[in-house]
C-alpha positions as CSV (number, residue, x, y, z in Angstrom):
1,X,40.9,11.8,-61.3
2,X,39.7,9.1,-63.7
3,X,35.9,7.7,-63.0
4,X,34.4,4.6,-64.5
5,X,31.0,4.5,-65.9
6,X,29.6,7.8,-64.7
7,X,30.0,11.7,-64.6
8,X,33.0,13.0,-62.9
9,X,30.8,15.9,-61.9
10,X,29.4,14.2,-58.7
11,X,30.5,15.9,-55.4
12,X,33.0,13.8,-53.6
13,X,33.4,14.4,-49.9
14,X,34.0,12.7,-46.6
15,X,35.8,9.2,-46.4
16,X,36.2,9.0,-50.3
17,X,38.5,12.2,-50.2
18,X,41.2,9.7,-48.8
19,X,40.2,6.8,-51.4
20,X,40.4,9.5,-54.7
21,X,43.5,11.4,-53.2
22,X,47.0,10.6,-52.3
23,X,48.0,12.4,-49.0
24,X,50.9,14.0,-51.1
25,X,48.3,15.3,-53.6
26,X,45.9,16.8,-50.9
27,X,48.7,18.8,-49.3
28,X,49.6,20.1,-52.6
29,X,45.9,21.0,-53.2
30,X,45.5,22.6,-49.8
31,X,48.6,24.8,-50.4
32,X,47.4,25.7,-53.9
33,X,44.0,26.8,-52.5
34,X,45.8,29.0,-49.8
35,X,47.8,30.9,-52.0
36,X,45.6,33.7,-52.0
37,X,43.4,35.6,-49.3
38,X,39.9,34.1,-49.3
39,X,37.4,36.8,-50.2
40,X,34.5,35.0,-48.3
41,X,36.0,34.5,-44.8
42,X,39.0,36.6,-45.3
43,X,41.5,33.7,-44.2
44,X,45.0,34.9,-44.7
45,X,47.6,33.4,-47.1
46,X,48.6,30.0,-45.9
47,X,45.6,29.4,-43.5
48,X,42.4,27.2,-43.6
49,X,39.2,29.0,-44.6
50,X,36.5,29.1,-41.6
51,X,33.1,28.8,-41.0
52,X,31.0,31.5,-39.8
53,X,31.7,29.8,-36.4
54,X,35.2,30.3,-36.8
55,X,35.7,26.5,-37.5
56,X,38.1,25.3,-40.2
57,X,36.4,24.2,-43.6
58,X,37.1,23.3,-47.0
59,X,38.2,26.4,-49.1
60,X,35.0,28.5,-50.2
61,X,34.1,28.8,-53.6
62,X,35.4,32.7,-54.1
63,X,39.1,31.2,-53.0
64,X,38.9,28.5,-55.3
65,X,37.8,30.6,-58.3
66,X,40.8,33.2,-57.3
67,X,43.4,30.8,-57.3
68,X,42.3,29.4,-60.8
69,X,43.0,25.9,-61.9
70,X,44.6,23.5,-60.0
71,X,47.7,22.0,-62.0
72,X,47.5,18.6,-61.7
73,X,49.1,17.3,-65.1
74,X,52.3,19.8,-64.0
75,X,52.5,18.1,-60.6
76,X,52.4,14.8,-62.2
77,X,55.1,15.7,-64.6
78,X,57.2,16.7,-62.0
79,X,56.6,13.5,-60.2
80,X,54.8,15.4,-57.0
81,X,51.7,13.1,-57.3
82,X,51.1,9.6,-58.2
83,X,49.9,8.4,-61.6
84,X,46.1,9.2,-62.2
85,X,43.9,6.0,-60.9
86,X,40.5,4.9,-61.7
87,X,37.7,4.4,-59.4
88,X,34.3,2.6,-60.4
89,X,31.4,4.8,-59.1
90,X,29.1,2.8,-56.6
91,X,25.7,1.9,-58.3
92,X,23.8,4.4,-55.5
93,X,25.8,7.6,-57.1
94,X,24.4,6.8,-60.5
95,X,21.1,6.8,-59.2
96,X,21.6,10.2,-57.6
97,X,23.0,11.5,-60.5
98,X,20.0,10.1,-62.7
99,X,17.5,11.6,-60.3
100,X,19.4,14.9,-60.4
101,X,19.0,14.9,-64.1
102,X,15.6,13.7,-64.1
103,X,14.0,16.1,-62.0
104,X,16.6,19.1,-62.1
105,X,17.3,19.2,-58.5
106,X,20.2,19.7,-56.2
107,X,22.2,16.9,-55.0
108,X,20.7,16.4,-51.4
109,X,17.3,15.9,-53.1
110,X,18.3,13.5,-55.6
111,X,20.1,11.6,-52.9
112,X,17.2,11.4,-51.1
113,X,14.9,10.4,-54.3
114,X,17.5,7.5,-54.8
115,X,17.2,5.9,-51.6
116,X,13.7,6.2,-51.6
117,X,13.7,4.6,-55.0
118,X,15.9,2.0,-53.7
119,X,13.2,1.0,-50.7
120,X,10.4,0.9,-53.3
121,X,12.4,-1.3,-55.7
122,X,13.2,-3.7,-52.8
123,X,10.0,-3.3,-50.9
124,X,8.9,-7.1,-50.9
125,X,12.1,-8.1,-49.5
126,X,11.7,-5.5,-46.7
127,X,8.2,-6.5,-46.1
128,X,9.5,-10.2,-45.5
129,X,12.1,-8.6,-43.4
130,X,14.7,-10.2,-45.6
131,X,18.4,-9.7,-44.5
132,X,20.1,-9.9,-47.6
133,X,17.7,-6.8,-48.8
134,X,18.5,-4.6,-45.6
135,X,22.2,-5.4,-45.9
136,X,22.4,-4.4,-49.7
137,X,20.4,-1.2,-48.7
138,X,22.7,-0.7,-45.8
139,X,25.9,-0.9,-48.0
140,X,24.4,1.5,-50.6
141,X,23.5,4.1,-48.0
142,X,26.8,3.9,-46.4
143,X,28.9,4.3,-49.7
144,X,26.5,7.3,-50.2
145,X,27.1,8.7,-47.0
146,X,31.1,8.3,-47.2
147,X,31.0,10.1,-50.4
148,X,29.2,13.2,-49.2
149,X,30.7,13.6,-46.2
150,X,29.0,15.0,-42.7
151,X,27.5,18.0,-44.4
152,X,26.1,16.2,-47.0
153,X,24.6,13.4,-44.9
154,X,23.0,16.0,-42.7
155,X,21.1,17.4,-45.9
156,X,20.1,13.9,-46.9
157,X,18.7,13.3,-43.5
158,X,16.7,16.6,-43.7
159,X,15.7,15.9,-47.1
160,X,14.2,12.2,-46.2
161,X,12.6,13.6,-43.2
162,X,11.1,16.2,-45.0
163,X,9.8,13.9,-47.6
164,X,8.2,11.3,-45.0
165,X,6.5,14.6,-43.4
166,X,5.2,15.8,-46.4
167,X,3.6,12.2,-47.6
168,X,2.1,11.8,-43.9
169,X,0.5,15.2,-44.5
170,X,-0.8,14.3,-47.8
171,X,-2.0,10.8,-46.5
172,X,-3.8,12.2,-43.2
173,X,-5.7,14.6,-45.4
174,X,-7.0,18.3,-44.3
175,X,-8.8,17.2,-41.3
176,X,-6.2,14.5,-40.3
177,X,-3.1,14.3,-37.7
178,X,0.2,13.6,-39.4
179,X,1.8,13.0,-35.8
180,X,-1.0,10.4,-35.3
181,X,-0.6,8.8,-38.6
182,X,3.3,8.6,-38.1
183,X,2.7,6.7,-35.0
184,X,0.2,4.5,-36.2
185,X,2.8,3.5,-39.3
186,X,5.7,3.0,-36.6
187,X,3.7,0.9,-34.2
188,X,2.4,-1.2,-37.4
189,X,6.0,-1.7,-38.5
190,X,7.2,-2.7,-35.0
191,X,4.3,-5.0,-34.5
192,X,4.9,-6.6,-38.2
193,X,8.8,-6.9,-37.3
194,X,7.8,-8.6,-33.7
195,X,5.4,-11.1,-35.3
196,X,7.9,-12.2,-38.1
197,X,10.7,-12.8,-35.3
198,X,8.2,-14.6,-33.3
199,X,7.3,-17.1,-36.4
200,X,11.0,-17.4,-37.2
201,X,11.7,-18.4,-33.8
202,X,8.8,-20.8,-33.4
203,X,10.1,-22.1,-37.0
204,X,13.6,-22.7,-35.9
205,X,12.6,-24.4,-32.5
206,X,9.8,-26.4,-33.9
């Protein structure tokens, strides 16, 4: 699959699977992957892999390795899938790839770093409750979530929560209470937001 302005190694998932592949191509890939029994979950030939809880899931790594390279070019020559399409990688994914290389970390942590960097870059707009700033960040996060899918999204939320908890613990100090500091921060943000809303309302009415 062609990709403009960025690495092709970024893990795609969720909604972007449908953007990057046609239904016919996905059916071919699925059938190819299921040509062998899965060494991990023991799913038989022709059946989907299963999680430990018994739910269908994407083919496990061992099964993908067992079937070998997917013959995309052969399928294209046979007219089984449409010509290769090109997609532009969203800016947020370029940031996550940069963070992954900068810190030599896994995708979930790189995603968390990229989002925090976005907030830091736009902190003035956020402080001023700028709608354009929030819309821009919302759009970037939405694209990231679409790419990662449900599993990646859960990983991202976990990483961000752990980063916040670590920062609160560090700021609270050895004798402080991170829970109290967190509550103080939330209340301060709410008070600021309400003050800005009141100011905007008075400005509009006045």
